[in-house]
BALOBA-1460 file (C-alpha; in Angstrom, 3 decimals):
// residues 391
<rec num="1" residu="m" x="42.512" y="55.438" z="14.529"/>
<rec num="2" residu="a" x="43.741" y="52.712" z="16.449"/>
<rec num="3" residu="a" x="41.901" y="50.030" z="18.884"/>
<rec num="4" residu="p" x="44.023" y="48.435" z="21.332"/>
<rec num="5" residu="d" x="46.079" y="45.708" z="19.636"/>
<rec num="6" residu="q" x="44.244" y="42.965" z="21.453"/>
<rec num="7" residu="d" x="40.932" y="44.077" z="20.102"/>
<rec num="8" residu="q" x="41.830" y="44.923" z="16.484"/>
<rec num="9" residu="e" x="39.847" y="42.035" z="15.033"/>
<rec num="10" residu="y" x="36.787" y="43.124" z="17.034"/>
<rec num="11" residu="w" x="37.395" y="47.029" z="16.626"/>
<rec num="12" residu="t" x="37.326" y="47.506" z="12.915"/>
<rec num="13" residu="d" x="37.846" y="50.833" z="11.412"/>
<rec num="14" residu="e" x="34.033" y="50.597" z="11.158"/>
<rec num="15" residu="r" x="33.086" y="49.994" z="14.691"/>
<rec num="16" residu="s" x="35.625" y="52.284" z="15.880"/>
<rec num="17" residu="a" x="34.313" y="55.275" z="13.806"/>
<rec num="18" residu="r" x="31.241" y="54.471" z="14.727"/>
<rec num="19" residu="l" x="31.654" y="54.451" z="18.303"/>
<rec num="20" residu="a" x="33.657" y="57.814" z="17.672"/>
<rec num="21" residu="l" x="30.938" y="59.264" z="15.782"/>
<rec num="22" residu="a" x="28.174" y="58.185" z="18.771"/>
<rec num="23" residu="h" x="30.525" y="60.236" z="21.137"/>
<rec num="24" residu="v" x="30.933" y="63.195" z="19.213"/>
<rec num="25" residu="v" x="27.957" y="64.082" z="17.702"/>
<rec num="26" residu="e" x="24.252" y="64.337" z="19.177"/>
<rec num="27" residu="p" x="21.725" y="61.425" z="18.251"/>
<rec num="28" residu="g" x="19.569" y="61.969" z="15.330"/>
<rec num="29" residu="d" x="21.511" y="65.193" z="14.252"/>
<rec num="30" residu="p" x="19.899" y="65.534" z="10.578"/>
<rec num="31" residu="g" x="23.140" y="66.678" z="9.198"/>
<rec num="32" residu="t" x="25.547" y="64.028" z="10.165"/>
<rec num="33" residu="a" x="22.528" y="61.510" z="9.082"/>
<rec num="34" residu="e" x="22.564" y="62.779" z="5.813"/>
<rec num="35" residu="l" x="26.199" y="63.094" z="5.488"/>
<rec num="36" residu="v" x="26.468" y="59.339" z="6.697"/>
<rec num="37" residu="a" x="24.066" y="57.910" z="4.287"/>
<rec num="38" residu="t" x="26.208" y="59.897" z="1.344"/>
<rec num="39" residu="y" x="29.682" y="58.783" z="2.366"/>
<rec num="40" residu="g" x="29.552" y="56.397" z="5.053"/>
<rec num="41" residu="v" x="30.770" y="56.757" z="8.447"/>
<rec num="42" residu="l" x="34.737" y="56.328" z="7.815"/>
<rec num="43" residu="d" x="34.713" y="59.323" z="5.635"/>
<rec num="44" residu="v" x="32.560" y="61.384" z="7.640"/>
<rec num="45" residu="w" x="34.909" y="60.505" z="10.534"/>
<rec num="46" residu="h" x="37.754" y="61.151" z="8.701"/>
<rec num="47" residu="r" x="36.274" y="64.452" z="7.750"/>
<rec num="48" residu="l" x="35.565" y="65.789" z="11.125"/>
<rec num="49" residu="r" x="38.898" y="64.845" z="12.328"/>
<rec num="50" residu="a" x="40.558" y="66.564" z="9.465"/>
<rec num="51" residu="r" x="42.605" y="69.808" z="10.247"/>
<rec num="52" residu="g" x="40.557" y="73.029" z="9.354"/>
<rec num="53" residu="s" x="37.203" y="70.970" z="9.539"/>
<rec num="54" residu="r" x="34.271" y="73.615" z="10.365"/>
<rec num="55" residu="s" x="31.844" y="71.336" z="11.719"/>
<rec num="56" residu="r" x="30.351" y="72.328" z="14.834"/>
<rec num="57" residu="w" x="31.416" y="68.649" z="16.038"/>
<rec num="58" residu="a" x="35.071" y="69.046" z="15.372"/>
<rec num="59" residu="g" x="36.188" y="70.576" z="18.585"/>
<rec num="60" residu="r" x="34.795" y="67.207" z="20.350"/>
<rec num="61" residu="a" x="36.229" y="64.978" z="17.456"/>
<rec num="62" residu="a" x="39.636" y="66.448" z="18.103"/>
<rec num="63" residu="a" x="39.286" y="65.579" z="22.157"/>
<rec num="64" residu="f" x="37.871" y="61.916" z="21.581"/>
<rec num="65" residu="d" x="39.761" y="59.181" z="22.923"/>
<rec num="66" residu="l" x="39.105" y="55.746" z="21.236"/>
<rec num="67" residu="r" x="40.895" y="53.845" z="23.792"/>
<rec num="68" residu="a" x="39.252" y="55.835" z="26.644"/>
<rec num="69" residu="a" x="35.926" y="55.083" z="25.255"/>
<rec num="70" residu="i" x="36.572" y="51.388" z="24.625"/>
<rec num="71" residu="e" x="37.373" y="50.973" z="28.379"/>
<rec num="72" residu="r" x="34.144" y="52.790" z="29.320"/>
<rec num="73" residu="t" x="31.982" y="50.638" z="27.775"/>
<rec num="74" residu="r" x="33.615" y="47.388" z="29.218"/>
<rec num="75" residu="a" x="33.647" y="48.918" z="32.777"/>
<rec num="76" residu="c" x="29.985" y="49.125" z="32.746"/>
<rec num="77" residu="g" x="29.650" y="45.910" z="31.469"/>
<rec num="78" residu="a" x="28.061" y="47.182" z="28.144"/>
<rec num="79" residu="r" x="28.382" y="46.143" z="24.321"/>
<rec num="80" residu="f" x="28.443" y="48.165" z="21.567"/>
<rec num="81" residu="v" x="26.084" y="46.620" z="18.939"/>
<rec num="82" residu="v" x="26.455" y="48.162" z="15.148"/>
<rec num="83" residu="p" x="24.741" y="47.271" z="11.834"/>
<rec num="84" residu="g" x="26.239" y="43.976" z="10.584"/>
<rec num="85" residu="d" x="25.961" y="42.257" z="14.230"/>
<rec num="86" residu="e" x="23.992" y="39.206" z="14.700"/>
<rec num="87" residu="e" x="22.574" y="41.244" z="17.735"/>
<rec num="88" residu="w" x="21.477" y="44.144" z="15.286"/>
<rec num="89" residu="p" x="17.993" y="45.215" z="15.268"/>
<rec num="90" residu="g" x="17.431" y="45.169" z="11.567"/>
<rec num="91" residu="q" x="14.082" y="47.226" z="11.877"/>
<rec num="92" residu="l" x="16.008" y="50.302" z="12.978"/>
<rec num="93" residu="d" x="17.490" y="50.572" z="9.194"/>
<rec num="94" residu="v" x="13.734" y="52.093" z="8.344"/>
<rec num="95" residu="l" x="15.031" y="55.203" z="9.901"/>
<rec num="96" residu="a" x="17.275" y="56.062" z="7.426"/>
<rec num="97" residu="g" x="13.983" y="56.780" z="4.789"/>
<rec num="98" residu="c" x="12.397" y="58.786" z="7.542"/>
<rec num="99" residu="e" x="11.616" y="62.356" z="7.066"/>
<rec num="100" residu="a" x="12.899" y="64.596" z="10.294"/>
<rec num="101" residu="v" x="10.618" y="64.834" z="13.295"/>
<rec num="102" residu="q" x="11.194" y="67.689" z="15.765"/>
<rec num="103" residu="d" x="14.764" y="67.924" z="13.938"/>
<rec num="104" residu="r" x="15.903" y="64.696" z="14.667"/>
<rec num="105" residu="t" x="16.149" y="61.483" z="11.988"/>
<rec num="106" residu="g" x="18.701" y="58.995" z="10.764"/>
<rec num="107" residu="p" x="19.639" y="55.449" z="12.417"/>
<rec num="108" residu="p" x="22.199" y="55.402" z="15.406"/>
<rec num="109" residu="m" x="25.450" y="55.003" z="14.734"/>
<rec num="110" residu="g" x="25.420" y="51.774" z="17.478"/>
<rec num="111" residu="l" x="23.483" y="50.971" z="20.216"/>
<rec num="112" residu="w" x="25.121" y="50.311" z="23.553"/>
<rec num="113" residu="a" x="23.271" y="47.352" z="24.980"/>
<rec num="114" residu="r" x="23.173" y="46.289" z="28.832"/>
<rec num="115" residu="g" x="21.579" y="42.769" z="29.723"/>
<rec num="116" residu="a" x="21.102" y="39.274" z="29.510"/>
<rec num="117" residu="r" x="18.841" y="38.932" z="26.302"/>
<rec num="118" residu="d" x="19.913" y="39.128" z="22.885"/>
<rec num="119" residu="l" x="19.040" y="42.997" z="21.501"/>
<rec num="120" residu="g" x="17.691" y="42.145" z="18.046"/>
<rec num="121" residu="a" x="15.652" y="38.852" z="19.359"/>
<rec num="122" residu="v" x="14.194" y="40.607" z="21.908"/>
<rec num="123" residu="t" x="12.902" y="43.698" z="20.219"/>
<rec num="124" residu="a" x="12.094" y="41.691" z="16.971"/>
<rec num="125" residu="r" x="8.274" y="40.771" z="18.300"/>
<rec num="126" residu="g" x="8.070" y="43.944" z="20.758"/>
<rec num="127" residu="v" x="5.559" y="46.445" z="20.805"/>
<rec num="128" residu="a" x="6.258" y="49.835" z="22.289"/>
<rec num="129" residu="m" x="3.995" y="50.992" z="25.296"/>
<rec num="130" residu="v" x="4.574" y="54.883" z="26.389"/>
<rec num="131" residu="g" x="2.166" y="57.552" z="27.687"/>
<rec num="132" residu="s" x="2.386" y="60.455" z="30.124"/>
<rec num="133" residu="r" x="4.940" y="60.398" z="32.935"/>
<rec num="134" residu="a" x="2.215" y="62.036" z="35.666"/>
<rec num="135" residu="s" x="-0.270" y="59.403" z="34.869"/>
<rec num="136" residu="t" x="-3.484" y="58.278" z="36.325"/>
<rec num="137" residu="s" x="-4.215" y="55.562" z="38.539"/>
<rec num="138" residu="y" x="-6.521" y="54.069" z="35.763"/>
<rec num="139" residu="g" x="-3.681" y="54.716" z="33.292"/>
<rec num="140" residu="e" x="-1.191" y="52.590" z="35.795"/>
<rec num="141" residu="h" x="-3.685" y="49.954" z="36.018"/>
<rec num="142" residu="v" x="-4.131" y="49.587" z="32.191"/>
<rec num="143" residu="a" x="-0.314" y="49.553" z="31.490"/>
<rec num="144" residu="l" x="0.456" y="47.316" z="34.165"/>
<rec num="145" residu="q" x="-2.101" y="44.768" z="33.025"/>
<rec num="146" residu="l" x="-1.152" y="44.871" z="29.154"/>
<rec num="147" residu="g" x="2.568" y="45.095" z="29.995"/>
<rec num="148" residu="h" x="1.898" y="41.789" z="32.027"/>
<rec num="149" residu="d" x="-0.468" y="40.179" z="29.482"/>
<rec num="150" residu="l" x="1.624" y="40.668" z="26.342"/>
<rec num="151" residu="v" x="4.847" y="39.024" z="28.023"/>
<rec num="152" residu="e" x="2.487" y="36.106" z="28.859"/>
<rec num="153" residu="s" x="1.379" y="36.385" z="24.981"/>
<rec num="154" residu="g" x="5.025" y="36.061" z="23.879"/>
<rec num="155" residu="i" x="5.274" y="39.690" z="23.104"/>
<rec num="156" residu="p" x="8.077" y="41.916" z="24.478"/>
<rec num="157" residu="v" x="7.421" y="45.375" z="25.772"/>
<rec num="158" residu="v" x="9.583" y="48.366" z="25.071"/>
<rec num="159" residu="s" x="9.359" y="51.607" z="26.560"/>
<rec num="160" residu="g" x="11.559" y="54.634" z="28.127"/>
<rec num="161" residu="a" x="11.718" y="53.595" z="31.842"/>
<rec num="162" residu="a" x="10.020" y="57.298" z="32.604"/>
<rec num="163" residu="y" x="7.924" y="57.583" z="35.530"/>
<rec num="164" residu="g" x="4.297" y="56.804" z="34.910"/>
<rec num="165" residu="i" x="3.307" y="54.757" z="31.883"/>
<rec num="166" residu="d" x="6.640" y="53.624" z="31.070"/>
<rec num="167" residu="a" x="7.585" y="52.199" z="34.642"/>
<rec num="168" residu="a" x="3.926" y="50.416" z="34.715"/>
<rec num="169" residu="a" x="4.565" y="48.913" z="31.531"/>
<rec num="170" residu="h" x="7.741" y="47.810" z="32.516"/>
<rec num="171" residu="r" x="6.801" y="46.754" z="35.754"/>
<rec num="172" residu="g" x="3.902" y="44.786" z="34.293"/>
<rec num="173" residu="a" x="6.114" y="43.036" z="32.118"/>
<rec num="174" residu="l" x="8.618" y="42.144" z="34.394"/>
<rec num="175" residu="s" x="5.452" y="40.409" z="36.438"/>
<rec num="176" residu="a" x="4.650" y="37.779" z="34.101"/>
<rec num="177" residu="g" x="6.140" y="34.629" z="34.005"/>
<rec num="178" residu="p" x="7.293" y="33.091" z="30.833"/>
<rec num="179" residu="g" x="10.400" y="31.221" z="31.949"/>
<rec num="180" residu="d" x="14.185" y="32.383" z="31.480"/>
<rec num="181" residu="d" x="14.123" y="32.203" z="27.725"/>
<rec num="182" residu="g" x="11.040" y="33.998" z="27.126"/>
<rec num="183" residu="p" x="10.880" y="37.704" z="26.003"/>
<rec num="184" residu="v" x="10.469" y="40.154" z="28.569"/>
<rec num="185" residu="t" x="11.336" y="43.933" z="28.180"/>
<rec num="186" residu="v" x="13.533" y="46.935" z="26.642"/>
<rec num="187" residu="a" x="14.188" y="50.024" z="28.324"/>
<rec num="188" residu="v" x="15.601" y="52.756" z="26.008"/>
<rec num="189" residu="l" x="17.330" y="55.583" z="27.706"/>
<rec num="190" residu="a" x="17.960" y="59.110" z="26.765"/>
<rec num="191" residu="c" x="21.229" y="58.866" z="28.747"/>
<rec num="192" residu="g" x="24.467" y="56.347" z="29.008"/>
<rec num="193" residu="v" x="23.341" y="52.969" z="30.105"/>
<rec num="194" residu="d" x="25.497" y="53.197" z="33.135"/>
<rec num="195" residu="q" x="23.087" y="55.904" z="34.579"/>
<rec num="196" residu="v" x="20.028" y="55.549" z="36.180"/>
<rec num="197" residu="y" x="17.167" y="58.198" z="34.952"/>
<rec num="198" residu="p" x="15.118" y="59.028" z="36.956"/>
<rec num="199" residu="a" x="17.223" y="58.015" z="40.181"/>
<rec num="200" residu="a" x="14.230" y="56.335" z="41.657"/>
<rec num="201" residu="h" x="14.252" y="53.697" z="39.319"/>
<rec num="202" residu="a" x="17.722" y="52.196" z="40.118"/>
<rec num="203" residu="d" x="15.637" y="48.868" z="41.172"/>
<rec num="204" residu="l" x="13.579" y="48.905" z="37.993"/>
<rec num="205" residu="l" x="16.210" y="49.214" z="35.393"/>
<rec num="206" residu="a" x="18.603" y="46.379" z="37.230"/>
<rec num="207" residu="q" x="15.507" y="43.896" z="36.584"/>
<rec num="208" residu="v" x="15.079" y="45.108" z="33.431"/>
<rec num="209" residu="a" x="18.831" y="44.536" z="32.659"/>
<rec num="210" residu="a" x="18.592" y="40.877" z="34.518"/>
<rec num="211" residu="r" x="15.583" y="39.943" z="32.321"/>
<rec num="212" residu="g" x="15.536" y="41.973" z="29.206"/>
<rec num="213" residu="s" x="18.156" y="44.617" z="27.827"/>
<rec num="214" residu="v" x="18.760" y="48.447" z="28.739"/>
<rec num="215" residu="v" x="19.748" y="50.150" z="25.569"/>
<rec num="216" residu="s" x="21.080" y="53.378" z="24.472"/>
<rec num="217" residu="e" x="22.695" y="55.495" z="21.424"/>
<rec num="218" residu="l" x="24.242" y="57.797" z="23.818"/>
<rec num="219" residu="p" x="27.794" y="56.427" z="25.359"/>
<rec num="220" residu="p" x="28.219" y="55.707" z="28.980"/>
<rec num="221" residu="g" x="28.639" y="58.721" z="31.520"/>
<rec num="222" residu="e" x="25.966" y="60.831" z="29.564"/>
<rec num="223" residu="h" x="23.177" y="62.429" z="30.914"/>
<rec num="224" residu="p" x="19.418" y="63.036" z="29.380"/>
<rec num="225" residu="t" x="18.369" y="66.647" z="27.400"/>
<rec num="226" residu="r" x="15.391" y="67.567" z="25.818"/>
<rec num="227" residu="l" x="17.005" y="66.721" z="22.481"/>
<rec num="228" residu="r" x="18.251" y="63.271" z="23.729"/>
<rec num="229" residu="f" x="14.431" y="62.317" z="24.825"/>
<rec num="230" residu="l" x="13.332" y="63.507" z="21.057"/>
<rec num="231" residu="a" x="16.155" y="61.330" z="19.538"/>
<rec num="232" residu="r" x="15.440" y="58.387" z="21.718"/>
<rec num="233" residu="n" x="11.578" y="58.317" z="20.844"/>
<rec num="234" residu="r" x="12.329" y="57.770" z="17.426"/>
<rec num="235" residu="l" x="14.413" y="54.595" z="18.821"/>
<rec num="236" residu="i" x="11.453" y="52.829" z="20.538"/>
<rec num="237" residu="a" x="9.068" y="53.715" z="17.745"/>
<rec num="238" residu="a" x="11.354" y="52.055" z="15.482"/>
<rec num="239" residu="l" x="12.479" y="48.967" z="17.194"/>
<rec num="240" residu="s" x="8.653" y="48.102" z="17.792"/>
<rec num="241" residu="r" x="6.481" y="46.459" z="15.287"/>
<rec num="242" residu="a" x="3.592" y="48.626" z="17.081"/>
<rec num="243" residu="t" x="3.159" y="51.785" z="19.247"/>
<rec num="244" residu="l" x="0.622" y="51.717" z="21.845"/>
<rec num="245" residu="i" x="-0.202" y="55.084" z="24.082"/>
<rec num="246" residu="v" x="-2.163" y="54.736" z="27.040"/>
<rec num="247" residu="e" x="-1.972" y="58.123" z="28.700"/>
<rec num="248" residu="a" x="-1.040" y="61.457" z="27.125"/>
<rec num="249" residu="a" x="-1.726" y="65.009" z="27.778"/>
<rec num="250" residu="y" x="-2.394" y="67.600" z="24.489"/>
<rec num="251" residu="r" x="1.196" y="68.109" z="24.549"/>
<rec num="252" residu="s" x="3.329" y="65.095" z="25.182"/>
<rec num="253" residu="g" x="6.573" y="63.452" z="24.680"/>
<rec num="254" residu="a" x="4.443" y="60.560" z="24.142"/>
<rec num="255" residu="r" x="2.913" y="61.963" z="20.999"/>
<rec num="256" residu="n" x="6.312" y="62.303" z="19.353"/>
<rec num="257" residu="t" x="6.579" y="58.634" z="19.487"/>
<rec num="258" residu="v" x="3.376" y="58.085" z="17.843"/>
<rec num="259" residu="t" x="4.289" y="60.509" z="15.244"/>
<rec num="260" residu="w" x="8.080" y="58.450" z="14.689"/>
<rec num="261" residu="a" x="5.593" y="55.652" z="14.652"/>
<rec num="262" residu="q" x="3.758" y="56.423" z="12.064"/>
<rec num="263" residu="a" x="6.929" y="57.806" z="9.799"/>
<rec num="264" residu="c" x="8.285" y="54.103" z="10.414"/>
<rec num="265" residu="g" x="4.938" y="52.613" z="8.853"/>
<rec num="266" residu="r" x="4.043" y="51.017" z="12.383"/>
<rec num="267" residu="p" x="0.721" y="50.612" z="13.701"/>
<rec num="268" residu="v" x="-0.618" y="52.962" z="16.273"/>
<rec num="269" residu="m" x="-2.991" y="51.927" z="19.142"/>
<rec num="270" residu="a" x="-4.279" y="53.772" z="21.873"/>
<rec num="271" residu="v" x="-6.166" y="52.925" z="24.914"/>
<rec num="272" residu="p" x="-9.341" y="55.334" z="25.318"/>
<rec num="273" residu="g" x="-9.935" y="57.338" z="28.451"/>
<rec num="274" residu="p" x="-12.382" y="59.205" z="30.515"/>
<rec num="275" residu="v" x="-13.380" y="62.691" z="28.095"/>
<rec num="276" residu="t" x="-12.916" y="64.543" z="31.590"/>
<rec num="277" residu="s" x="-9.417" y="63.189" z="31.929"/>
<rec num="278" residu="a" x="-6.577" y="65.974" z="30.637"/>
<rec num="279" residu="l" x="-4.095" y="62.808" z="30.244"/>
<rec num="280" residu="s" x="-6.728" y="60.748" z="27.543"/>
<rec num="281" residu="v" x="-6.898" y="64.009" z="25.073"/>
<rec num="282" residu="t" x="-4.313" y="62.340" z="22.999"/>
<rec num="283" residu="p" x="-4.984" y="58.948" z="22.385"/>
<rec num="284" residu="n" x="-8.334" y="59.872" z="22.579"/>
<rec num="285" residu="r" x="-8.118" y="62.658" z="19.789"/>
<rec num="286" residu="l" x="-5.772" y="59.646" z="17.802"/>
<rec num="287" residu="l" x="-9.051" y="57.304" z="17.992"/>
<rec num="288" residu="r" x="-11.408" y="60.252" z="16.612"/>
<rec num="289" residu="d" x="-8.889" y="61.219" z="13.914"/>
<rec num="290" residu="h" x="-8.629" y="57.299" z="12.596"/>
<rec num="291" residu="e" x="-4.566" y="57.519" z="13.359"/>
<rec num="292" residu="a" x="-4.605" y="54.766" z="15.804"/>
<rec num="293" residu="e" x="-6.640" y="51.797" z="16.539"/>
<rec num="294" residu="l" x="-8.400" y="51.582" z="19.823"/>
<rec num="295" residu="v" x="-6.901" y="48.742" z="22.087"/>
<rec num="296" residu="s" x="-8.828" y="47.614" z="25.060"/>
<rec num="297" residu="s" x="-7.121" y="44.232" z="26.283"/>
<rec num="298" residu="v" x="-3.925" y="41.995" z="24.583"/>
<rec num="299" residu="e" x="-6.316" y="40.246" z="22.458"/>
<rec num="300" residu="d" x="-7.008" y="43.765" z="20.705"/>
<rec num="301" residu="v" x="-2.945" y="43.933" z="20.187"/>
<rec num="302" residu="r" x="-2.892" y="40.426" z="18.917"/>
<rec num="303" residu="a" x="-5.786" y="41.248" z="16.591"/>
<rec num="304" residu="l" x="-3.907" y="44.123" z="15.194"/>
<rec num="305" residu="l" x="-0.422" y="42.404" z="14.716"/>
<rec num="306" residu="s" x="-1.850" y="39.571" z="13.365"/>
<rec num="307" residu="p" x="-2.170" y="39.094" z="9.424"/>
<rec num="308" residu="t" x="-5.297" y="37.766" z="9.372"/>
<rec num="309" residu="g" x="-6.634" y="38.319" z="12.981"/>
<rec num="310" residu="q" x="-8.043" y="34.998" z="13.240"/>
<rec num="311" residu="d" x="-5.597" y="33.413" z="15.442"/>
<rec num="312" residu="t" x="-7.473" y="36.187" z="18.046"/>
<rec num="313" residu="l" x="-10.902" y="35.666" z="17.561"/>
<rec num="314" residu="v" x="-11.848" y="33.279" z="20.180"/>
<rec num="315" residu="g" x="-9.941" y="36.144" z="22.649"/>
<rec num="316" residu="h" x="-13.346" y="38.308" z="21.987"/>
<rec num="317" residu="q" x="-15.775" y="36.015" z="22.172"/>
<rec num="318" residu="e" x="-17.365" y="36.387" z="26.032"/>
<rec num="319" residu="p" x="-18.681" y="32.933" z="27.894"/>
<rec num="320" residu="p" x="-21.531" y="32.044" z="27.550"/>
<rec num="321" residu="a" x="-24.001" y="33.207" z="30.415"/>
<rec num="322" residu="p" x="-26.205" y="30.402" z="32.122"/>
<rec num="323" residu="i" x="-29.147" y="31.261" z="30.496"/>
<rec num="324" residu="d" x="-27.978" y="30.654" z="27.051"/>
<rec num="325" residu="l" x="-27.197" y="26.904" z="28.069"/>
<rec num="326" residu="l" x="-31.047" y="26.336" z="29.042"/>
<rec num="327" residu="g" x="-33.594" y="24.441" z="26.875"/>
<rec num="328" residu="e" x="-36.391" y="26.168" z="25.290"/>
<rec num="329" residu="t" x="-38.899" y="25.022" z="27.977"/>
<rec num="330" residu="e" x="-36.781" y="25.828" z="30.308"/>
<rec num="331" residu="k" x="-36.134" y="29.548" z="29.535"/>
<rec num="332" residu="v" x="-40.034" y="29.801" z="29.121"/>
<rec num="333" residu="v" x="-40.517" y="28.329" z="32.458"/>
<rec num="334" residu="l" x="-37.753" y="30.740" z="33.837"/>
<rec num="335" residu="e" x="-39.292" y="34.006" z="31.672"/>
<rec num="336" residu="a" x="-42.725" y="32.832" z="33.427"/>
<rec num="337" residu="l" x="-41.624" y="33.571" z="37.056"/>
<rec num="338" residu="p" x="-42.064" y="36.861" z="38.441"/>
<rec num="339" residu="g" x="-39.428" y="39.394" z="38.893"/>
<rec num="340" residu="r" x="-40.377" y="39.747" z="42.216"/>
<rec num="341" residu="g" x="-41.870" y="37.307" z="45.125"/>
<rec num="342" residu="s" x="-42.941" y="33.655" z="44.403"/>
<rec num="343" residu="v" x="-45.565" y="31.663" z="42.676"/>
<rec num="344" residu="g" x="-46.883" y="28.117" z="42.899"/>
<rec num="345" residu="l" x="-46.725" y="25.046" z="40.383"/>
<rec num="346" residu="d" x="-49.986" y="25.111" z="39.309"/>
<rec num="347" residu="e" x="-50.154" y="28.712" z="38.040"/>
<rec num="348" residu="l" x="-46.830" y="28.794" z="37.006"/>
<rec num="349" residu="s" x="-48.114" y="25.792" z="34.528"/>
<rec num="350" residu="v" x="-50.579" y="28.563" z="32.933"/>
<rec num="351" residu="r" x="-48.265" y="31.036" z="32.890"/>
<rec num="352" residu="a" x="-45.731" y="29.441" z="30.932"/>
<rec num="353" residu="a" x="-48.328" y="27.449" z="28.837"/>
<rec num="354" residu="l" x="-46.571" y="24.209" z="29.535"/>
<rec num="355" residu="p" x="-47.934" y="20.428" z="31.077"/>
<rec num="356" residu="l" x="-47.584" y="20.309" z="35.034"/>
<rec num="357" residu="a" x="-45.149" y="17.469" z="34.309"/>
<rec num="358" residu="r" x="-42.838" y="19.448" z="32.243"/>
<rec num="359" residu="c" x="-43.219" y="22.397" z="34.055"/>
<rec num="360" residu="a" x="-41.858" y="20.522" z="37.363"/>
<rec num="361" residu="a" x="-39.158" y="18.626" z="35.633"/>
<rec num="362" residu="d" x="-37.563" y="22.119" z="34.143"/>
<rec num="363" residu="l" x="-37.964" y="23.766" z="37.366"/>
<rec num="364" residu="e" x="-35.419" y="21.146" z="39.118"/>
<rec num="365" residu="a" x="-33.326" y="21.444" z="36.160"/>
<rec num="366" residu="l" x="-33.331" y="25.323" z="36.790"/>
<rec num="367" residu="s" x="-32.780" y="24.467" z="40.405"/>
<rec num="368" residu="a" x="-29.426" y="22.576" z="39.987"/>
<rec num="369" residu="r" x="-28.306" y="25.515" z="37.991"/>
<rec num="370" residu="g" x="-28.937" y="27.553" z="41.060"/>
<rec num="371" residu="l" x="-31.559" y="30.150" z="38.896"/>
<rec num="372" residu="v" x="-34.806" y="29.543" z="40.690"/>
<rec num="373" residu="t" x="-35.299" y="28.101" z="44.326"/>
<rec num="374" residu="e" x="-38.115" y="26.755" z="45.980"/>
<rec num="375" residu="t" x="-39.321" y="28.330" z="49.435"/>
<rec num="376" residu="l" x="-40.583" y="26.765" z="52.318"/>
<rec num="377" residu="m" x="-44.427" y="27.474" z="51.221"/>
<rec num="378" residu="g" x="-43.713" y="25.153" z="48.333"/>
<rec num="379" residu="e" x="-43.674" y="28.094" z="45.821"/>
<rec num="380" residu="w" x="-41.126" y="28.974" z="43.329"/>
<rec num="381" residu="q" x="-39.000" y="32.480" z="42.985"/>
<rec num="382" residu="l" x="-35.621" y="33.555" z="41.096"/>
<rec num="383" residu="t" x="-32.590" y="33.784" z="42.404"/>
<rec num="384" residu="h" x="-30.398" y="35.148" z="40.054"/>
<rec num="385" residu="r" x="-32.667" y="38.204" z="38.533"/>
<rec num="386" residu="h" x="-29.337" y="39.639" z="36.768"/>
<rec num="387" residu="l" x="-28.944" y="36.809" z="34.345"/>
<rec num="388" residu="v" x="-32.632" y="36.515" z="32.868"/>
<rec num="389" residu="r" x="-32.520" y="38.397" z="29.587"/>
<rec num="390" residu="r" x="-36.401" y="39.577" z="29.009"/>
<rec num="391" residu="a" x="-37.026" y="40.907" z="25.582"/>
């Protein structure tokens, strides 16, 4: 297999064989993954091209044109990243040891990447966020907020650019402002990086490419299929430090991504939803069966990713309520005030069992905090009943 002369140093036999196999073999094909693991990509490619090959991929191999494939990659502004490149996400290597899930397995031959960011650097700290295409307003709101908060916390968001939760996660990530060099988001596609799928997401994918990466193991020009979506899910899970599922029905592609995260030994997180919603069945069931950790905020995600969780404890502490900042006698006076109506200073002093002067001073302090007010008749009443914690 000969690459164009000027590209000989870059397009080594190994890189060219990976490019060829990525064109010829469907992603995640178990038989090819096993052969590559045993014999290597060069040997597998030569076997496919050999006369008399009985492989189901032999016809595609015979028709493959290396020069045309390289030109298509160039034309769409993509780069073909392979193991050994500085940009290669090393976390994908875990797929070599995973059992097949729905007849897909193995690491990709290579990845087409389009975008401004280094793929390996962006995904090294990424968290996958997945869920239903037919999401609810609740699910989209949560995905938007979490996507934004994750990126603000320095954690990139990895998703699949589909309708619903995926799109909300990407948009939330893009709404954050970590600066030009900060982590943003990665869209992993089940088609070529030059394809817009779904078509309505042309602007979204352009924004992702501008501030993150658009990635696929399928060559430019290729369109999605059911098997390709299943193969894509393993990349989303393997690229990420953890997978977070926001909404998903009982039968869902997002559940497939969760299965891959479990196969890769990565943490799984789930956002609980209403028990009346069909789209909360999978997250709630994962939580019930202890297959996922409950997440309600970015602090939960950070705590689960942290070795000790100590760096996120402050995020879980609620700010003190005004009543928590009161002195002991101030609390006594506040508790002595009636829930409704008003009372004079003399009666309040008796109720609180405090000297008149002490009671008057505490009332002034409580008034300054906005918790009590003096009526035109010179009596005192509560202004913020909801802040009073009665035993």
